[in-house]
C-alpha positions in Angstrom: -177.4 213.6 -109.4 -178.4 211.0 -112.1 -181.4 209.0 -110.9 -183.4 206.1 -112.3 -186.4 204.9 -110.4 -188.6 201.8 -110.7 -185.9 199.4 -111.8 -187.4 196.0 -110.9 -185.0 193.4 -109.7 -182.0 195.9 -109.4 -181.0 194.4 -106.0 -180.9 190.9 -107.6 -179.2 192.1 -110.8 -176.5 194.1 -109.2 -174.9 192.7 -106.0 -173.6 195.0 -103.3 -170.4 196.8 -104.3 -171.2 196.7 -108.1 -170.1 200.0 -109.7 -172.8 201.3 -112.0 -173.1 203.8 -114.8 -176.5 205.6 -114.4 -177.9 207.5 -117.3 -180.8 209.5 -115.7 -181.7 211.1 -119.1 -182.0 207.8 -120.9 -183.1 205.7 -118.0 -180.3 203.2 -118.4 -178.3 201.5 -115.7 -175.4 199.2 -116.5 -172.5 197.6 -114.5 -169.2 199.3 -115.2 -167.0 197.0 -117.2 -170.0 195.3 -118.8 -169.3 194.1 -122.3 -171.7 193.5 -125.1 -174.3 190.9 -124.1 -173.7 191.3 -120.4 -176.0 193.0 -117.8 -177.4 196.3 -119.0 -181.0 197.4 -118.5 -183.1 200.1 -119.9 
């Protein structure tokens, strides 16, 4: 199960129901469908 911990503000950045891509190896989380310049955090 991919996991990223300690992502400050995740609840504010990603509203309920947002589908996410979680890269546990790289520590990245981004909203699916995000385009360049949109919400992506590392």
